[in-house]
N, C-alpha and C positions, 0 to 999 in steps of 0.2 A: 232359891234363897228364902229364907224364913221371914215372915211378915213382922215378927217382933224385932228382928235385927234392923229391918228397914225403918221401923218406927223409932228406933233408938239412935239412928244416924243423925247426929246433931249438925254435921256439915250439910247434909242434904236439906235439912230444915232451913238452915241459914240461907242456902241458895234459893230455895223456893220462896221464903219470906222476902228476900231481896227482890226477886222478880215480881212477885205479886204486889208488893208495896209500890215499886217503881211504875208498874203498869197502871195501878189505881191512881197514883199521883198525876198521871198524864191527863186525866179527865179535868181536875180543877185547874191545872196549869194551862191547859188549852183554853178553858173558859176565861181565865184571866187575860190570855192573849187575844182571843177572838170574840169574847162576849157571847159565845154559843156553847151550849152543853153538847159535847160530842162523845156519847157513851161508847162509840166504836173505838175510841182512842185506847181503850183497855186492851185491845188486840192489835194495835198499830205498831209498826216499826218506826223509829224516829221519835222526836218529841222530847219533852223535859219531864223527868230525868231519863238518862239512858238506862234502860233496863238491863242491857248487856253488861254495862259497867257495874251496876248495882249487884247483879247476880254474881258476877265473878269476884268482885271485891269482898262481898259478904262471905262467899265460899272460901276464898283465899285466907281471909282473916280468921275465919272459923277454924280452918285447918291449923293455923298457928296457935290460936287460943286453946283448942281442945287437944291437939296432938304435939304441940311444941314448934317453935320457930326454927329449931335446929333439925326438924324432920325433913327428909328429902322431898316429901310430898309437898311441903310448903314451898320449896324452891321451884318445883314443877308448876305449882299453882300460880306463883308469881309470874313465871315466864308466860304461861297461857293468858293470864290477865293482862299483861303488857301487850301481847299480840292483839287481843280482842279490843282493848281500849284504843290502841293505835288504829285498828281497822275501823272502829266505830266513828272516830273523829277524822280519819284520813280517807281511806279508800272508799268506804260506803258513802261518806259525805260527798266526795268528788263524783261518784256515780250518780247521786241525786242531783247534783248541779248540772251534770251532763244531760240527764233526763229532762230537766227543766228547760235547758236550751234547745234540745231536740224537739220537745213539744212545741215551743215557741216557733221554731223553724217550720215544722209541719203546719202550724196554724197560719203562718204568714204565706207559705207557698200554696196552700190549698184552701185559702179563704173563699167561702162561698160554695165549696164542694162538700157534699155529704160524705162523711167517713164512717166506716164501721169499726175502724181500729180504735183500740183503747189507748189512752195516754199512758206513757211510761210513768212508773211510780217515782215521784220526785222526792219524797221524804223517806229516804232509807238510811241516812246517816245522821250524825249528830254534830252540833256545834260544840266547841270546846267547853262552853258553859253547861250544856246538857250532859256532857261526859263528866264534868266535875260534879254536877248534881248527882249523878249516878254513883260516883266514887264515894261522896260524902254519905249518901243514903246507904250504900253497902257497908261502910264502916259503922254507921249508927246501928243498922240491923244486927250485925255480928256481935257488937259489944252489948247491945241490949239483950240479945238472946243469951249470951254468955253469962250476963249478970243474973238473968232470971232462971236459966237452966244450966248451971255450972257443970 
């Protein structure tokens, strides 16, 4: 594939901007929540806003804006976005809640014993508000890009 073609792929840029902006916004939103600057949040799963939702909504809307809402690719993009958004707020959120309870159970059962095991990752999913934040960010990114780079 030719580098010029990649650099002209507006949908790819919308997807990347959606992800980068969502990941970057996790740092100040985590600061507002915890009053601690956690720069590692840029690479974290979970948190506000949902980067999965922002990435896919930006890409899906960009497909519609640049290639037409009647394009079959838009339909496929909507379906994939719906699956990922549901997964972010549903299955992954539940997995995080299970990890939290398992970690608590291990802590209670093995209190006072040294463990070399790492805790299960608890923040892997999103609350509905975090998913909504990602959706709104994705819409903003795609429309802003389309207005700047029609």
